[in-house]
C-alpha positions as CSV (number, residue, x, y, z in Angstrom):
1,M,0.2,0.1,-0.4
2,R,1.7,3.3,-0.7
3,G,0.8,6.6,1.3
4,L,0.7,10.3,1.3
5,S,1.1,12.8,3.7
6,V,-0.2,16.1,3.1
7,R,0.6,19.1,6.2
8,W,-0.1,22.3,6.4
9,S,1.2,24.6,9.0
10,L,-1.1,26.3,11.7
11,A,1.4,28.3,13.1
12,D,0.7,31.6,11.9
13,A,-3.3,30.7,10.7
14,P,-5.7,33.0,11.1
15,A,-8.3,33.1,14.4
16,G,-10.9,30.3,14.3
17,A,-9.0,28.6,11.6
18,A,-9.1,25.0,14.0
19,Q,-12.6,24.7,13.7
20,E,-12.9,26.2,10.6
21,L,-11.4,23.3,9.1
22,R,-13.1,20.6,11.4
23,D,-16.0,22.3,10.0
24,Y,-15.0,21.6,6.1
25,V,-14.0,18.2,7.1
26,A,-17.0,17.6,8.6
27,D,-19.4,19.6,5.6
28,A,-17.4,18.8,2.5
29,S,-14.6,17.1,2.9
30,H,-15.2,13.7,4.5
31,A,-17.6,13.3,1.8
32,R,-15.5,13.8,-1.3
33,F,-13.3,11.3,-0.3
34,S,-15.4,8.5,1.1
35,G,-15.7,5.8,-1.5
36,M,-13.0,7.3,-3.5
37,T,-11.8,4.8,-6.2
38,G,-7.9,3.5,-5.4
39,L,-8.1,4.9,-2.0
40,R,-8.3,2.9,0.6
41,F,-8.5,5.2,3.5
42,K,-8.0,9.0,4.7
43,T,-7.5,10.1,8.2
44,W,-7.0,14.4,8.6
45,R,-5.1,14.9,11.8
46,M,-4.7,18.8,13.9
47,R,-2.7,19.2,16.6
48,E,-4.4,22.9,17.0
49,G,-2.3,26.0,16.3
50,E,0.6,23.9,14.8
51,W,-0.3,21.7,11.9
52,F,-3.4,19.9,9.8
53,E,-2.5,17.3,8.0
54,G,-4.6,14.6,5.5
55,T,-3.0,11.5,5.9
56,Y,-4.0,9.1,2.6
57,V,-3.7,5.3,1.6
58,F,-4.1,3.8,-1.8
59,V,-4.2,0.5,-3.0
60,S,-1.6,1.3,-5.5
61,D,1.3,3.4,-6.3
62,E,-0.9,4.1,-9.5
63,A,-3.2,5.6,-7.8
64,R,-1.4,7.2,-5.4
65,A,0.4,8.8,-8.1
66,E,-2.6,9.9,-10.1
67,F,-3.7,11.6,-6.6
68,E,-0.5,13.6,-6.2
69,A,-0.2,14.8,-10.1
70,G,-3.7,16.3,-10.1
71,F,-3.2,17.6,-6.4
72,R,0.6,19.1,-6.0
73,P,-0.1,21.9,-8.2
74,N,-3.3,23.4,-7.3
75,A,-1.8,22.4,-3.6
76,G,-1.9,26.2,-2.7
77,E,-5.1,27.2,-3.6
78,A,-6.8,23.7,-1.5
79,P,-9.4,24.8,0.6
80,V,-7.2,23.6,3.4
81,S,-4.6,26.0,2.2
82,K,-7.2,28.8,2.1
83,I,-8.2,28.3,5.7
84,A,-4.9,28.1,7.3
85,G,-3.3,31.0,5.5
86,S,-0.9,29.3,3.6
87,G,0.3,26.0,1.7
88,P,1.5,22.6,2.4
89,V,4.6,22.7,4.6
90,L,4.7,18.6,3.6
91,I,3.8,16.6,0.6
92,E,5.5,13.5,1.7
93,P,4.5,9.6,-0.1
94,F,5.9,6.8,2.1
95,E,5.3,3.6,2.5
96,V,2.2,1.4,4.1
97,V,3.6,-2.1,5.4
98,A,1.0,-3.4,7.2
99,I,-2.5,-1.8,9.2
100,A,-4.5,-3.5,12.1
101,E,-7.9,-2.7,12.7
102,G,-8.6,-3.1,15.9
103,W,-11.6,-4.8,17.8
104,D,-13.7,-2.0,18.0
105,G,-13.0,-1.4,14.3
106,F,-12.7,2.0,12.8
107,A,-15.2,4.9,13.2
108,S,-15.3,7.3,10.3
109,S,-18.2,10.2,11.3
110,P,-16.5,13.3,11.6
111,R,-18.5,14.8,13.6
112,G,-18.9,12.4,16.5
């Protein structure tokens, strides 16, 4: 499996950016990526006032490369870039060695 991390700094983000990011994920981004072809899963992570990150796991090198090729040229105009006040500070491909799902499984709702 192939992964991609995209991270934005929130160090200089406008006041209220953390809540705006939560709302964006719940109202738009979660639905956009749910059921996306070639994507195994995506997580949204944040350390308020520090950084916000999208972490993607794709089924293949090709799926990751296709997504990255479409995202990278316009990353500075992405909705998260507009909310954070700047483009990503990191776009990093990586290998996923394995995933273990715990007894309680995944909770995928952005509001709960």
